[in-house]
KOLDRENSE-335423 format. One record per residue (C-alpha): residue in three letters; residue number from 1; x, y, z; chain. Coordinates in nm, 2 decimals, always signed. Layout:
// residues N
{ALA, NUM, {X, Y, Z}, A},
...
END
This chain:
// residues 78
{UNK, 1, {+15.45, +2.89, +17.17}, A},
{UNK, 2, {+15.29, +2.74, +17.50}, A},
{UNK, 3, {+15.55, +2.63, +17.74}, A},
{UNK, 4, {+15.29, +2.55, +18.01}, A},
{UNK, 5, {+15.36, +2.21, +18.16}, A},
{UNK, 6, {+15.10, +1.98, +18.27}, A},
{UNK, 7, {+15.14, +1.79, +18.60}, A},
{UNK, 8, {+15.37, +1.47, +18.58}, A},
{UNK, 9, {+15.17, +1.18, +18.42}, A},
{UNK, 10, {+15.35, +0.93, +18.65}, A},
{UNK, 11, {+15.33, +1.09, +18.99}, A},
{UNK, 12, {+15.12, +1.40, +18.96}, A},
{UNK, 13, {+15.39, +1.65, +19.05}, A},
{UNK, 14, {+15.27, +2.00, +18.97}, A},
{UNK, 15, {+15.52, +2.29, +18.94}, A},
{UNK, 16, {+15.39, +2.56, +19.16}, A},
{UNK, 17, {+15.69, +2.79, +19.14}, A},
{UNK, 18, {+15.94, +2.92, +18.89}, A},
{UNK, 19, {+16.25, +2.80, +19.06}, A},
{UNK, 20, {+16.15, +2.44, +19.05}, A},
{UNK, 21, {+16.10, +2.49, +18.65}, A},
{UNK, 22, {+16.46, +2.61, +18.63}, A},
{UNK, 23, {+16.58, +2.26, +18.70}, A},
{UNK, 24, {+16.30, +2.08, +18.49}, A},
{UNK, 25, {+16.29, +2.22, +18.13}, A},
{UNK, 26, {+16.65, +2.27, +17.98}, A},
{UNK, 27, {+16.86, +2.21, +17.66}, A},
{UNK, 28, {+17.07, +1.89, +17.69}, A},
{UNK, 29, {+17.26, +1.90, +17.36}, A},
{UNK, 30, {+17.41, +2.17, +17.15}, A},
{UNK, 31, {+17.50, +2.14, +16.77}, A},
{UNK, 32, {+17.89, +2.17, +16.75}, A},
{UNK, 33, {+17.87, +2.37, +16.41}, A},
{UNK, 34, {+17.60, +2.60, +16.47}, A},
{UNK, 35, {+17.59, +2.64, +16.85}, A},
{UNK, 36, {+17.22, +2.60, +16.86}, A},
{UNK, 37, {+17.05, +2.37, +17.11}, A},
{UNK, 38, {+16.95, +2.04, +16.93}, A},
{UNK, 39, {+16.79, +1.86, +17.20}, A},
{UNK, 40, {+16.58, +1.96, +17.50}, A},
{UNK, 41, {+16.44, +1.76, +17.81}, A},
{UNK, 42, {+16.21, +1.79, +18.08}, A},
{UNK, 43, {+16.27, +1.60, +18.39}, A},
{UNK, 44, {+16.04, +1.55, +18.70}, A},
{UNK, 45, {+16.34, +1.59, +18.95}, A},
{UNK, 46, {+16.37, +1.36, +19.24}, A},
{UNK, 47, {+16.51, +1.63, +19.45}, A},
{UNK, 48, {+16.21, +1.84, +19.39}, A},
{UNK, 49, {+15.98, +1.55, +19.52}, A},
{UNK, 50, {+15.93, +1.43, +19.16}, A},
{UNK, 51, {+15.97, +1.08, +19.02}, A},
{UNK, 52, {+16.26, +1.10, +18.77}, A},
{UNK, 53, {+16.03, +1.08, +18.43}, A},
{UNK, 54, {+16.22, +1.23, +18.16}, A},
{UNK, 55, {+16.11, +1.32, +17.82}, A},
{UNK, 56, {+16.33, +1.45, +17.52}, A},
{UNK, 57, {+16.25, +1.65, +17.22}, A},
{UNK, 58, {+16.42, +1.81, +16.93}, A},
{UNK, 59, {+16.29, +2.17, +17.02}, A},
{UNK, 60, {+16.16, +2.34, +17.34}, A},
{UNK, 61, {+15.81, +2.32, +17.19}, A},
{UNK, 62, {+15.85, +1.95, +17.09}, A},
{UNK, 63, {+15.96, +1.84, +17.44}, A},
{UNK, 64, {+15.67, +2.04, +17.59}, A},
{UNK, 65, {+15.42, +1.87, +17.36}, A},
{UNK, 66, {+15.55, +1.53, +17.43}, A},
{UNK, 67, {+15.54, +1.58, +17.81}, A},
{UNK, 68, {+15.18, +1.73, +17.81}, A},
{UNK, 69, {+15.07, +1.42, +17.60}, A},
{UNK, 70, {+15.21, +1.18, +17.87}, A},
{UNK, 71, {+15.49, +1.02, +17.67}, A},
{UNK, 72, {+15.80, +0.90, +17.87}, A},
{UNK, 73, {+16.14, +0.83, +17.75}, A},
{UNK, 74, {+16.31, +0.72, +18.08}, A},
{UNK, 75, {+16.18, +0.68, +18.42}, A},
{UNK, 76, {+16.39, +0.64, +18.75}, A},
{UNK, 77, {+16.11, +0.53, +19.00}, A},
{UNK, 78, {+15.84, +0.27, +18.99}, A},
END
């Protein structure tokens, strides 16, 4: 699994420290029957000088792949 994130395709934000990643890639839904995470997201956090771009995925690898190809599900700034 390659969890390396490319810079944001909207604003160019690059994650240069691990503490920023803690608030960038995380699970957002848990299956109530299995307890496993069923959705993940990556957010280019505005409070970390980002643009608010958000990408969702069904797994950690899925969301990383979608992020790295430049897909965007939501965007808070223009």
